[in-house]
N, C-alpha and C positions, 0 to 999 in steps of 0.2 A: 676065601680071602677077600678082604674088602678092596674095592677098586680105588685107587688113588686119583684124586682130582688133579688135572694139570694146573700148573701155576698160571695165574692170570697175569697178562703182560701189561695191563694198564693199571694206573693208579689214579686216585683222586687227587686234585690240586695241581700245583705247579712245582717244578723242581727249582732248586736254588738258582741254577744258571738261567732259567727262564725269567725268574724274578729280577735278577741282575740286569739282563738285557732290557726288560721292560723299564726298569728304573733309569737305565742309561738313555733310552729313547725319550722318556719323559723329561729328563733333565736337559737334553739337547733342545727339546721343544720349548721348555720354559725359558731357557737361556735365549732362544731366538725371540720369544715374545718380549722379554725384558729389554733386549737390544733394540727391538723395534720401538718400544716406548721411549727409551733414551734418545734415539735418533729423532723420533717425532717431536719430542720436547725441544730439542736443539733447533729443529727446523721451524717450529712455531716461534721460538724466541728470535731467530734470525729474520723471519718474516715480519714480526712485530717491530724489530729495530729498523728494518728497511722501510716499512710503512711510515713510521714516525719520522725518520730522516727525510723521506720524500716529502712529507707534509711540511716540515720545517723549511726545506729548500724552496718549495713552491710558494710558501708564505713570503719568504724573503724576496723572491723574484717578483711577486705581485706588488710588494711595497716599492721596489725599484721602478716598476712600470707606472705606479701611481705617482711617484715623484717626477717622472718624465725625463726626457732627454736633457733639457737645460738645467735641471735642478739636482742632478746627481753630482757627487763630488768629482773634482778633477784630480788626476794622478800626477805622477812624476814623469816629466817629458824625457824621452830618449831620442837624441838627434839622429842616431844611426838608423832607427827604424821608423821615424816619423810617427811614433806612437807614445802612449802614456799608460801607466798602470797605477791603479789605486787599490789598496787592500784594507779591509776593515769589516765593519758590520753595522747594521741599523740598530740604534738604541732608542727605544720608545721613551726613555726617561730624560733624554737630553732636551734642552730648550724649554725648561719648565713643564715637561710632560708632553710637549708637542712632538717630540721625536726628532731624530737627526742621525747623521752618519758619523760613526766614530772611527777615525783613521787608525790603522795599526792594531786594532783590537778585534778579538773574536767574541762571538756571543755563545753563552753556555745555556744548556737546557737540561731539565731532568727527564726521566723516562716517559713522563706524560706530556712532554712538549712545553712545559712551563719554563719561562726564562728564569735562570738562577744566577747568582753572583759568581764571578770567577773565584775558584778556590772553594766553592761550596761542596760539602760532602755528598750532596745529592746529584751533582752534575753527571750527565750521561753522554751528552752530545756537545761537540764544538762545531760551530758554524762560522765559516769565513767567506766573505764576499769579495770578489775581485772584479773591478771594473777596468776594462781594457779599451782605450780609445785609439782607433787607427785612422790613418789619413787625416791627421790633425794639422792645423796651420802652425808652423813653428813659432816660438816666442819671438817677440820683437826685441832685438838686441839693444835698442835705445830706450826700452821701457824701464830699465833698472831692475827688472825681475826676469832673469834668464830661464827660469823654470816654468813660468806661466805660459800657457798656450791657448789657442783659440779653437773652438769647435766650429768648423765650417759646415756647409751643407753636404759635403761629401764625407764628413767624418762618420764613423760607425762606432757605436758604443756597445760592447758586449759585457753583459753582466753574468758572471759565473758564481755559483754557490757550491761550496764543498762542505759536506757534513762528515765528521769523524766520530766514531764511537770510542769514547775515552777508555772504556774498560779493556778494549782490545788494541786500540791504536789504529784500527783499520778505517780507511775511507769507505763509508757506506754508499754515498752517492755524490756525484758531481753533476750539476744541472746548470744550464745556462740559457740565455736568450739574447737577442740583439734588439737594441733600441735605436731607432733612427729619428732624425729631425722630422717632426710632423706626424710621427706614428707610421704604422705599416698599413 
């Protein structure tokens, strides 16, 4: 009588369950990599926006420093605080291209930092400058102009710049500096 061979317990290849587990593990890994790429892309875009906004704010502050203490625009005087506030932006097209400060207006820039018109489809950033004068001499009631005030030697002028990303409405950066009589 012929001897029977015992059944072999191993088989070649993978079982269906093993293939499903391997596919599940691979899909989790691929999903993780895709999530990482999406997060990295958002992080790069946020960094780019912050960098561009910082450069715009610095540029506006440097323009204010160049204009100097006595040449920056005066704001609206508040008797209760002995201070005054002016809001607007620098516009290089004013005064026949010599530039000047435009009261009550913001400046708009595209993604590359190039100034664009308000309402332009390419605008990406809104820049607003606020000049706050503190410890100012109150207006002379006999001058006929109760809003005009004088900048004495103790007055301090703070120039603040705020840059807003228009697509999100978020303030990206607020930056400022103090300008005093005679410089620092």
